[in-house]
PLY file of the C-alpha trace (Angstrom):
ply
format ascii 1.0
element vertex 83
property float x
property float y
property float z
element edge 82
property int vertex1
property int vertex2
end_header
0.11 0.21 -0.22
1.49 3.21 -1.00
1.04 6.33 0.87
2.13 10.05 0.83
4.18 11.50 3.81
3.00 14.86 5.21
5.98 17.15 5.70
5.88 18.32 9.37
8.46 19.35 12.06
11.11 16.47 13.02
10.27 16.94 16.59
6.92 15.95 18.42
4.02 18.18 18.42
1.14 18.45 20.35
-2.25 17.43 19.04
-5.86 16.37 19.86
-6.61 12.70 19.25
-10.07 11.06 19.42
-10.07 7.27 20.23
-11.80 4.05 20.45
-12.84 3.43 23.88
-13.24 -0.48 24.71
-12.65 -2.54 27.76
-9.36 -0.89 28.42
-10.20 2.75 27.92
-8.64 4.69 25.28
-7.24 1.59 22.91
-6.35 3.15 19.76
-6.90 6.38 17.67
-9.87 7.00 15.37
-9.14 10.33 14.30
-6.65 13.40 15.08
-6.11 17.17 14.46
-3.28 18.59 12.48
-2.92 21.76 10.77
-6.31 22.59 11.73
-8.17 19.70 10.09
-9.33 16.61 11.32
-8.12 13.35 9.83
-10.06 10.06 10.02
-7.82 6.78 10.66
-8.18 4.57 7.96
-5.61 2.07 9.15
-3.04 1.46 12.06
0.27 0.27 10.26
2.12 -0.52 13.45
1.91 0.23 17.13
4.29 -0.19 20.02
4.12 0.49 23.63
7.02 1.76 26.19
6.40 2.36 29.77
5.74 5.96 29.49
3.96 6.13 25.76
2.01 4.28 23.39
2.92 4.71 19.63
0.70 4.35 16.52
1.77 4.59 12.89
-1.35 5.46 11.05
-2.74 5.99 7.49
-5.69 8.63 6.97
-8.33 8.95 4.78
-6.35 10.94 2.25
-3.49 7.88 2.54
-1.06 10.35 4.19
0.91 8.49 6.88
1.51 9.93 10.59
3.11 8.99 13.77
0.96 9.73 16.74
2.22 9.09 20.66
0.25 9.09 23.66
2.34 10.30 26.65
1.18 8.16 29.50
2.94 10.35 32.32
1.45 13.80 30.63
-1.87 12.39 29.21
-0.95 14.09 26.07
-0.96 13.19 22.41
1.62 14.33 19.81
2.08 13.73 16.20
5.60 13.70 14.42
6.63 13.55 10.82
7.50 10.25 9.19
10.52 10.35 6.80
0 1
1 2
2 3
3 4
4 5
5 6
6 7
7 8
8 9
9 10
10 11
11 12
12 13
13 14
14 15
15 16
16 17
17 18
18 19
19 20
20 21
21 22
22 23
23 24
24 25
25 26
26 27
27 28
28 29
29 30
30 31
31 32
32 33
33 34
34 35
35 36
36 37
37 38
38 39
39 40
40 41
41 42
42 43
43 44
44 45
45 46
46 47
47 48
48 49
49 50
50 51
51 52
52 53
53 54
54 55
55 56
56 57
57 58
58 59
59 60
60 61
61 62
62 63
63 64
64 65
65 66
66 67
67 68
68 69
69 70
70 71
71 72
72 73
73 74
74 75
75 76
76 77
77 78
78 79
79 80
80 81
81 82
């Protein structure tokens, strides 16, 4: 599956994320805000977990790829460019 990489800053940028909430609470992102626009998550390409954060590599409805991080300590979402 080909996808477009959106040029963003190389560091993490705070963002807003809406999640699917199952029996574990906020399990995975369903949409997110970047550059003033909400993007729907079409697929999750990868996910991994660290003690302090959860990471999701996602593709939106426009076939653009993003990396999202949920900081568990700060309870804050951030987005980062994928190169």
